[in-house]
Residue frames as qw, qx, qy, qz and C-alpha x, y, z in Angstrom:
[[0.000, 0.885, 0.466, 0.000, 0.00, 0.00, 0.00],
 [0.331, -0.754, 0.095, 0.559, 2.86, 2.38, 0.78],
 [0.399, -0.063, 0.592, 0.698, 4.25, 1.90, -2.70],
 [0.155, 0.672, 0.652, 0.315, 0.88, 2.88, -4.13],
 [0.188, -0.919, -0.221, 0.266, 0.84, 6.09, -2.07],
 [0.405, -0.508, 0.360, 0.670, 4.33, 6.90, -3.32],
 [0.333, 0.271, 0.686, 0.587, 3.25, 6.35, -6.94],
 [0.026, 0.849, 0.521, 0.086, 0.29, 8.68, -6.41],
 [0.304, -0.833, -0.006, 0.463, 2.54, 11.41, -4.98],
 [0.384, -0.345, 0.507, 0.690, 4.90, 11.26, -7.95],
 [0.349, 0.520, 0.689, 0.365, 2.15, 11.53, -10.58],
 [0.015, 0.136, 0.138, 0.981, 1.25, 14.85, -12.22],
 [0.359, 0.135, 0.440, -0.812, -2.04, 16.37, -11.00],
 [0.672, 0.224, -0.242, -0.664, -4.18, 15.35, -13.97],
 [0.584, 0.161, -0.793, -0.071, -2.89, 11.78, -13.99],
 [0.005, 0.066, -0.790, 0.610, -3.27, 11.65, -10.23],
 [0.548, 0.122, 0.231, -0.795, -6.97, 12.42, -10.58],
 [0.766, 0.214, -0.421, -0.437, -7.64, 9.77, -13.20],
 [0.413, 0.210, -0.855, 0.233, -5.55, 7.27, -11.24],
 [0.197, -0.016, 0.675, -0.711, -7.54, 7.95, -8.07],
 [0.683, 0.170, 0.005, -0.710, -10.82, 7.63, -9.97],
 [0.682, 0.240, -0.663, -0.192, -9.71, 4.31, -11.46],
 [0.215, 0.144, -0.854, 0.451, -8.61, 3.05, -8.06],
 [0.423, 0.041, 0.438, -0.792, -11.92, 4.15, -6.54],
 [0.759, 0.194, -0.257, -0.566, -13.84, 2.32, -9.25],
 [0.562, 0.218, -0.796, 0.063, -11.78, -0.83, -8.78],
 [0.026, -0.085, 0.761, -0.643, -12.35, -0.64, -5.03],
 [0.596, 0.110, 0.206, -0.768, -16.11, -0.20, -5.53],
 [0.741, 0.230, -0.523, -0.354, -16.17, -3.14, -7.94],
 [0.363, 0.184, -0.858, 0.313, -14.33, -5.26, -5.38],
 [0.273, 0.000, 0.602, -0.751, -16.72, -4.27, -2.60],
 [0.706, 0.184, -0.081, -0.679, -19.69, -5.00, -4.86],
 [0.650, 0.236, -0.711, -0.127, -18.24, -8.37, -5.83],
 [0.135, 0.120, -0.841, 0.511, -17.68, -9.22, -2.17],
 [0.470, 0.073, 0.384, -0.792, -21.27, -8.24, -1.31],
 [0.779, 0.218, -0.273, -0.521, -22.81, -10.28, -4.13],
 [0.478, 0.255, -0.831, 0.127, -20.48, -13.15, -3.25],
 [0.134, -0.071, 0.735, -0.661, -21.81, -13.01, 0.30],
 [0.666, 0.157, 0.119, -0.720, -25.38, -13.08, -0.98],
 [0.724, 0.275, -0.576, -0.260, -24.65, -16.10, -3.18],
 [0.256, 0.231, -0.861, 0.375, -22.94, -17.79, -0.27],
 [0.373, 0.006, 0.578, -0.726, -25.96, -17.28, 2.00],
 [0.753, 0.219, -0.181, -0.593, -28.29, -18.62, -0.69],
 [0.630, 0.272, -0.727, -0.030, -26.20, -21.76, -0.94],
 [0.012, -0.212, 0.795, -0.568, -26.14, -22.19, 2.84],
 [0.610, 0.004, 0.272, -0.744, -29.95, -22.42, 3.02],
 [0.753, 0.209, -0.497, -0.377, -30.09, -25.49, 0.77]]
């Protein structure tokens, strides 16, 4: 994670913004995947 922070600091402003947006989207996708995974898991448990 520290390496990531360092990369962000060394990027130019405009690239920094797009990088942060991409990272945010990836994080949201991961969270969403985890949530849906949890739902699937609970469905399977009931059987």
